[in-house]
C-alpha positions as CSV (number, residue, x, y, z in Angstrom):
1,X,-14.4,5.6,-20.5
2,X,-11.5,6.7,-18.3
3,X,-8.1,5.4,-19.1
4,X,-5.0,5.7,-17.0
5,X,-3.7,8.4,-19.3
6,X,-6.9,10.4,-18.9
7,X,-6.6,10.6,-15.1
8,X,-4.6,13.5,-13.7
9,X,-1.0,12.8,-12.5
10,X,-2.1,14.1,-9.1
11,X,-4.8,11.5,-8.8
12,X,-2.4,8.8,-10.1
13,X,0.2,9.8,-7.5
14,X,-2.4,9.8,-4.7
15,X,-3.4,6.2,-5.7
16,X,0.3,5.2,-5.8
17,X,0.9,6.7,-2.3
18,X,-2.2,4.8,-1.0
19,X,-0.9,1.5,-2.5
20,X,2.5,2.1,-0.9
21,X,1.0,2.9,2.5
22,X,-1.3,-0.2,2.2
23,X,1.7,-2.4,1.5
24,X,3.7,-0.8,4.4
25,X,0.7,-1.7,6.7
26,X,0.3,-5.3,5.3
27,X,3.6,-6.7,6.2
28,X,1.9,-10.1,6.3
29,X,1.7,-10.0,2.5
30,X,5.0,-11.5,1.5
31,X,6.8,-10.4,-1.6
32,X,7.0,-13.9,-2.9
33,X,3.2,-14.2,-2.7
34,X,2.8,-10.8,-4.4
35,X,5.2,-12.0,-7.1
36,X,3.3,-15.3,-7.4
37,X,-0.1,-13.6,-7.8
38,X,0.7,-10.4,-9.7
39,X,4.3,-10.8,-11.0
40,X,5.6,-7.7,-9.0
41,X,6.3,-6.9,-5.4
42,X,7.5,-4.1,-3.2
43,X,11.0,-4.4,-4.6
44,X,9.6,-3.9,-8.1
45,X,7.7,-0.8,-7.0
46,X,10.8,0.6,-5.3
47,X,12.9,-0.1,-8.4
48,X,10.3,1.6,-10.7
49,X,10.1,4.5,-8.3
50,X,13.9,4.9,-8.2
51,X,14.1,4.7,-12.0
52,X,11.3,7.3,-12.5
53,X,12.7,9.6,-9.8
54,X,16.3,9.3,-10.8
55,X,17.3,7.9,-7.4
56,X,19.0,4.7,-6.5
57,X,17.1,1.4,-6.2
58,X,18.0,1.4,-2.5
59,X,16.4,4.9,-2.1
60,X,13.3,3.8,-4.1
61,X,12.9,0.7,-2.0
62,X,13.3,2.6,1.2
63,X,10.5,4.9,0.2
64,X,8.3,2.0,-0.6
65,X,9.1,0.0,2.5
66,X,9.1,3.0,4.8
67,X,12.5,1.7,6.2
68,X,15.7,0.3,4.8
69,X,15.0,-2.9,2.8
70,X,17.4,-4.9,5.0
71,X,15.5,-3.9,8.1
72,X,12.1,-4.8,6.6
73,X,13.5,-8.1,5.4
74,X,14.9,-8.9,8.9
75,X,11.7,-7.9,10.6
76,X,9.0,-9.2,8.3
77,X,10.2,-11.6,5.6
78,X,9.4,-15.3,6.1
79,X,11.3,-18.1,4.4
80,X,9.7,-19.0,1.0
81,X,8.4,-22.5,0.5
82,X,9.1,-24.4,-2.6
83,X,5.5,-24.0,-3.6
84,X,5.7,-20.2,-3.3
85,X,8.9,-20.1,-5.4
86,X,7.3,-22.3,-8.1
87,X,4.2,-20.1,-8.2
88,X,6.4,-17.0,-8.3
89,X,8.5,-18.3,-11.2
90,X,5.4,-19.3,-13.2
91,X,3.9,-15.9,-12.6
92,X,7.0,-14.0,-13.6
93,X,7.2,-16.1,-16.8
94,X,3.8,-14.4,-17.7
95,X,5.2,-10.9,-17.4
96,X,5.7,-9.0,-20.6
97,X,9.2,-8.4,-21.8
98,X,11.0,-5.1,-21.1
99,X,10.4,-4.1,-24.8
100,X,6.7,-4.7,-24.5
101,X,6.6,-2.7,-21.3
102,X,8.6,0.1,-22.7
103,X,6.3,0.4,-25.6
104,X,3.2,0.4,-23.4
105,X,4.6,2.9,-20.9
106,X,6.4,5.1,-23.5
107,X,4.1,8.1,-22.9
108,X,3.6,7.9,-19.1
109,X,7.0,6.6,-17.9
110,X,10.0,8.2,-19.5
111,X,12.6,5.6,-18.4
112,X,12.9,2.0,-19.4
113,X,11.8,-0.6,-16.8
114,X,14.7,-2.2,-14.9
115,X,15.4,-5.9,-15.6
116,X,14.7,-6.6,-11.9
117,X,11.0,-6.1,-12.8
118,X,10.9,-9.4,-14.6
119,X,13.6,-11.4,-12.8
120,X,13.1,-13.1,-9.5
121,X,15.0,-11.7,-6.6
């Protein structure tokens, strides 16, 4: 059985790039909805990328969004409804703590996850 650690970093990186390009194309998928469903969003990916690459959060987010975050937000972000916010908050509450994530990612991700990963934006 394949595990994430048994797959080459080259293949993992290719899958990550495909995910990022998919999210860049699907501007209709709002961050609040991604957070409500999966507990992470484009900002999280950008923050994780910045942490892993040793670059700023802003640079990581720009790489994920394909443009400065402020521009993406102005062009594509819709106001969140109270229902979306409630779903997001319930989803985030299910995320593991930073300690649990650090333990799970210890071998594959050398830096600790930023608090922004589990806190609403």
